Structures are given as structure tokens and as C-alpha cells.
C-alpha positions in Angstrom: 116.2 192.9 95.6 118.0 193.5 92.3 121.1 191.8 93.7 119.0 188.8 94.6 117.5 188.6 91.2 120.9 188.8 89.6 122.3 186.1 91.8 119.4 183.8 90.7 120.0 184.6 87.0 123.7 183.6 87.6 122.6 180.3 89.1 123.8 181.3 92.6 120.7 180.6 94.8 122.7 180.6 98.1 123.8 184.2 97.3 120.3 185.1 96.3 119.0 183.7 99.6 121.3 186.0 101.6 120.4 189.0 99.4 116.7 188.5 99.9 117.0 188.0 103.6 118.9 191.3 103.8 116.3 193.0 101.6 113.5 191.6 103.8 115.2 192.9 107.0 115.5 196.4 105.4 111.8 196.3 104.4 110.8 195.4 107.9 112.9 198.2 109.3 111.1 200.6 107.0 107.7 199.0 107.9 107.1 198.9 104.1 104.3 196.4 103.5 104.8 196.1 99.8 108.5 195.5 100.1 107.9 193.0 102.9 105.6 191.1 100.7 107.8 191.2 97.6 111.0 190.2 99.3 109.4 187.6 101.5 107.9 186.0 98.4 111.2 186.1 96.7 112.9 184.5 99.7 110.3 181.7 99.8 110.8 181.0 96.1 114.6 180.7 96.6 114.1 178.4 99.5 112.0 176.2 97.3 114.7 176.4 94.6 117.1 175.1 97.2 114.7 172.2 98.2 113.9 173.7 101.6 110.1 173.5 101.6 109.9 173.6 105.4 111.8 176.9 105.4 109.7 178.2 102.5 106.5 177.4 104.4 107.7 179.2 107.5 108.6 182.2 105.4 105.2 182.4 103.6 103.4 182.0 106.9 105.5 184.8 108.5 104.9 187.1 105.6 101.2 186.5 105.5 101.1 187.3 109.2 103.1 190.5 108.6 100.7 191.6 105.9 97.7 190.7 108.1 99.0 193.0 110.8 98.9 195.8 108.2 95.4 194.8 106.9 96.9 193.8 103.6 95.6 190.7 101.9 98.2 188.1 100.7 98.8 188.3 96.9 98.1 185.2 94.8 101.8 184.4 94.1 102.6 184.3 97.8 99.6 182.0 98.4 100.9 179.8 95.6 104.4 179.7 97.1 102.8 178.4 100.3 100.8 175.8 98.3 103.9 174.6 96.6 105.8 174.3 99.9 102.9 172.3 101.4 102.8 170.1 98.4 106.5 169.3 98.6 105.9 168.5 102.3 103.2 166.0 101.4 100.3 168.2 102.6 98.3 167.6 99.5 94.9 168.6 100.7 96.1 171.9 102.1 98.1 172.6 99.0 95.2 171.9 96.7 92.9 174.1 98.7 95.4 177.0 98.5 96.0 176.4 94.8 92.3 176.4 94.1 92.0 179.8 95.9 94.7 181.1 93.6 92.9 179.9 90.4 90.0 182.1 91.5 92.2 185.1 92.2 92.9 188.1 90.0 96.4 187.2 88.8 96.1 185.3 85.5 99.8 184.0 85.5 99.5 182.8 89.1 96.2 181.1 88.3 97.8 179.1 85.5 100.7 178.0 87.7 98.2 177.1 90.4 96.3 174.9 87.8 99.5 173.1 87.0 100.1 172.4 90.7 96.5 171.2 91.0 97.2 168.9 88.1 100.2 167.4 89.8 98.2 166.8 92.9 95.3 165.3 91.0 97.7 162.9 89.2 99.2 161.9 92.6 95.6 161.1 93.8 94.7 159.2 90.6 92.0 161.9 89.9 91.9 161.9 86.1 88.9 164.4 86.0 90.7 167.2 87.9 93.9 166.4 86.0 91.9 166.9 82.7 90.4 170.2 84.1 93.9 171.4 84.9 95.2 170.5 81.4 92.2 172.2 79.8 92.8 175.4 81.9 96.4 175.6 80.6 95.5 174.8 77.0 94.4 178.3 75.8 97.7 179.9 76.9 100.1 180.5 74.1 103.0 181.7 76.3 106.2 179.7 75.9 106.6 179.6 79.7 103.4 177.6 80.1 104.0 175.2 77.2 106.0 172.8 79.3 103.4 172.8 82.0 100.6 172.0 79.5 102.7 169.3 77.8 103.5 167.6 81.1 99.9 167.5 82.2 98.8 166.2 78.8 101.5 163.4 79.2 100.3 162.6 82.6 96.7 162.4 81.4 97.7 160.2 78.5 99.4 157.8 80.9 96.2 157.8 83.1 94.2 156.9 80.1 96.5 154.0 79.1 98.3 155.7 76.2 101.9 154.8 77.4 103.5 155.6 74.1 101.8 159.0 73.9 102.7 159.7 77.5 106.4 158.9 76.9 106.6 161.1 73.8 104.9 164.0 75.6 107.0 163.6 78.7 110.2 163.7 76.6 108.9 166.8 74.8 108.2 168.4 78.2 111.7 167.6 79.4 113.1 169.4 76.4 110.9 172.5 77.1 112.0 172.4 80.7 115.7 172.4 79.6 115.0 175.4 77.3 113.5 177.4 80.2 116.3 176.3 82.6 113.7 174.5 84.8 116.0 171.7 85.9 113.8 170.4 88.7 110.9 170.2 86.2 113.3 168.5 83.7 114.0 165.7 86.3 110.3 165.3 87.0 109.5 165.0 83.3 112.2 162.4 82.8 110.8 160.5 85.7 107.4 160.6 84.0 108.9 159.3 80.8 110.4 156.5 82.8 107.0 155.6 84.2 105.6 155.6 80.7 108.4 153.4 79.4 107.8 150.9 82.2 104.1 150.9 81.3 105.1 150.1 77.7 107.2 147.1 79.0 110.5 148.8 78.0 112.3 148.0 81.3 115.8 148.9 79.9 114.5 152.2 78.6 112.8 152.9 81.9 116.0 152.2 83.8 118.0 154.6 81.7 115.4 157.3 82.1 115.1 156.8 85.9 118.9 157.2 86.1 118.8 160.4 84.1 116.0 161.7 86.2 117.8 160.9 89.4 121.0 162.5 88.3 119.2 165.7 87.2 117.3 165.8 90.5 120.5 165.3 92.5 122.1 168.3 90.8 119.1 170.4 92.1 119.4 169.1 95.7 116.0 167.4 95.1 116.0 164.4 97.4 112.4 163.5 96.5 
């Protein structure tokens, strides 16, 4: 497990994938439910990092089944990983139901991340009310790691409400925060949002530049979406 974490820190996700697979196999050999859950979750996260949501979904479902055989309830972060995989596969209703479950769970950090996912889903649906609820749920958090999530949702809400200039400024701020936290997939998404806002402002040249930057950032993360 430590080797997998180190590989991720060194930006070597393929190596981390192999390490977590090996760690999961050892956990299964020991019939260690806690280690199965932890290493299975880590494997699912790395698969998402590599833009393999179908593999990640299969992993989360397999780990949930393993835990169920041992009468162990799935922990919120594992449920959230499944929700994220389903979201990336276009299964928005199932993803939102799972994320809503996590918001009601006992893990405050997972709940905040689940609210962010619900905000993205709400924005996709054009559901400004749920998007506002998600932004409000994140607002009290003072942790740096959630600042980018809150800023991005606020920018999305501004665009929904017709404030294209505010949305563009917020999206650019979110992109800078994503860069600071090394969340490059999120960086690409924030740049795409800024491009949408620029287009809404009527700045077609600025939008084109931002779409290009977003596309290049996404391609570097193997993000075909």
C-alpha cells in the first residue's frame, strides 16, 4: 500500500495500479476485510485517475461484494468512488443516488466530496436549485482542499444565473486552485467552464483559446471526455 501511495505521489499511476493490485491480492490471501476495502478503494481511485471508469466501477462492485460476504458495510469513500465511476460512464441517476447516500453518511470529508459530485450532476441537468444546495454545503468548509470545489460550483451557479463575467472569473480562479493542488483533471474541467463563460459573454476568440487549453490539459491526463 505504501509503495502504491509513493508511486502516486511521484506521478506514476501505472506503477501505483500494479502496487495496489498486488496489495489487494495479499489482502485477499489473508482474508483481511479492512485491507481488502482499503486496497480495493485505492485501486479504484487509481483507475479513475487513469480514466478507466469501467474498470473502477468493476473494482468497487467487487470490493462491495467482498465486504458483504464478511458482513461489513461499504465505507463512504468506496461508495463515492463507485458514484464517480458511474458519473463518468454517463449513469447520472445512479451516481447521484449514491452520492446522496454519502452526504448522509458519517464521513465529513467524503460527504463534502459527494456534494461536489452532486453539484456537477445538477449542473449537467440544468438543476440550479440542487447546484445551489451543493455550493452551500461546501461553503462552510475552510479547508484548502475544498476551496477549488466550492469556487467551481459557485462559478457554475453564476453561469446558470446569467452572470457570465462572474462565472469566467470564478472558473479561472478554480483552475489556479486546481493547479496548486495538482488536480489536473479538475484544471481542465475548470478551463472548459471558463471557455463556456467566455462564449456566453460573446468573446469567441477568448473561448477558443480556453477550449484549446482545456483540451490540451485533458489530453495530458488521458481524459478523452
